[in-house]
N, C-alpha and C positions, 0 to 999 in steps of 0.2 A: 504494500500500500504506500509506503514511503517513496518508493521509486516512481510510482504513478503520479504522486503529487509533485515530485521534482520535475518529471517530464512535462506535466501540464504547465507548471510555472515557466519552464524553459520555452515551451511552445508559445505561451502568451508573450513573454519577453521578446522572442524572436519575431513574432508576428507584429508587435508594436514597432520594433526597430526596422524591419524590412518592409512592412506594409504602410507605415505612417511616417516615421521620422526620416528615413532615407529618401523616399519620394519627395517629401516636403523640402528637405535640404537641397536636393538636386534641382527641383523646380525653382527654388529661391535663387540658387547660383545662376541658373539659366536666365531668369528674369533680370537679375542685376547685371551680370557680366556679359550676357549674350542676348539682350532683349529682342533685337530685330530677328535674329536667327531662330530663337525659340518660339517666336510668334509667326513663323512662316515666311519671313523675308518678303513681306507684302510690298508691292510697288504701287505707290499713290501717284496718280496722274490727274492733274487739275482738280485736286480735292477728293478724288474717289479711288478706291482700290480697284485696280484693273487686272491684277494677277500677282504671281510670285516670281521673284527673280531667280528662284532655284528650280522651277519646273517649266519645261518647254511648253509652248502653246502653239496652237495651229494658226498659221497665217498662210493663206493660199491665193490671195488676190495678187495680181501682178504689181500693184502699186506698193506692196510691202516686201520687206526682206523675208525670205522663207527660212524657217528653221530646218534642221536636219530631219529627214523623213522618220516617222515613228512607226514601229511595228505594232504599237498598241493605240494608234490614233490619238496620242497625247492624253490618254486616260491613265492617271496615276495608279489606279487600283490593280490592274493586271500587269504592271510594268515589268519589262524584262525582254528576253529574247523570244523568238517565235517557236522554238523547240522543233523546227522542221529539220529533217535529216539532210545530209549532203546530196542525196539522190532525189530529193523532192522536186517535182516540176514547179510547184508553187514557189519554193525558195529560189529556184533559178529565175523565175519570172520576176520575183520581188527584187532580187539582186540586180537584174538588168535594168529595172525601173530606177533603182537607187543610183546605179552607175550613171544613168542619164542625168540625174540631178547632182552628181559628183560626190555625195556624202550621205552618211546614214548615222543614226543615233544608236548607240549600243544599248542603252536602257529604254529608249523610246521617249525619254523625258528631258534630254539635255537642253538647257536653255541658251546655250552658246553656239556660235559658229566661228570659224576661223576668220581673221581679217581678209584672207584671200577669198574665202567664200562670199564675204560681204562685198568686196570689190567686184567680184565676178557678176554680181546681181545688179550693180549700179545702172548699167545701160537699160536693162529691162524696166527698172523703176522710173528712170528719167522719161522713157518713152510712154509708160502707162500714165504718168502724172503730167505729161506735156511740159516738162521742165526745160529751161534753156541751159546753156553751158555754165552760166554763173550759179544756177541752182544745183547743177551737177557737182560743181566744186564744193558747194555747201554740204552735199551728201557725203562727199569724200572726206571733208573736214569732220563731219559727224562720226564717221567710222573711226577716224584717227583719234578723236577725242574720247570715244567710248571704248576703245580697245583697252582691255585689262591685261596687265602683265602676268608673268608667271607667279604662282604662289611662292612666297619666300624667295623670289628671284631665281628659283631652280626647278620647281615642280610644275609640271604641265606645260601647256603652250599658251601663247597669247590668244585671246578670245574676245568676242563681242557678244553681249547679251542682246538677243533678238528683240525681246519685249521693250527694253530701254531704247534700242535703236529705232524701232518702229514708232514709239511714242514721240521721240525727238523728230523723226521724219514728218509726222503729222503736224508738228509745230512749224515746219518750214513753209508750207503752203506757198 
């Protein structure tokens, strides 16, 4: 009986530590030290939230920069690969389509494209928006201004957030 009481006390103590105190402390640290990230890195455009800077979103109109194609149609719930085998006809078709667009997203939710992919799309956007050469120069400046460097100067590659780029593009008019 003494062992059962000890076990119950230990269970209650462990439940309080791991079920209440630990989650509270981690939430507190997240809210204080990483407030933007722990709240979804929401992007506010003209006073309203239009998306997250960490999750890719679908832009398919010619007047916008296109993100990398997504195997999950930019739906974060089933994110990941397609699980199609190397001999799959559908996979071969999908790869051919992605090759035509130059790039694809590994997770299906990547919010960034390379600066080269952004520059490649400039002429299409200029044509769709009926911009002149001065406005084309402004688009190129936007890409350069919004290009993010490598993390800690060594990790990853330079990249441009498509949501931020398209929001800035709409401000050009």
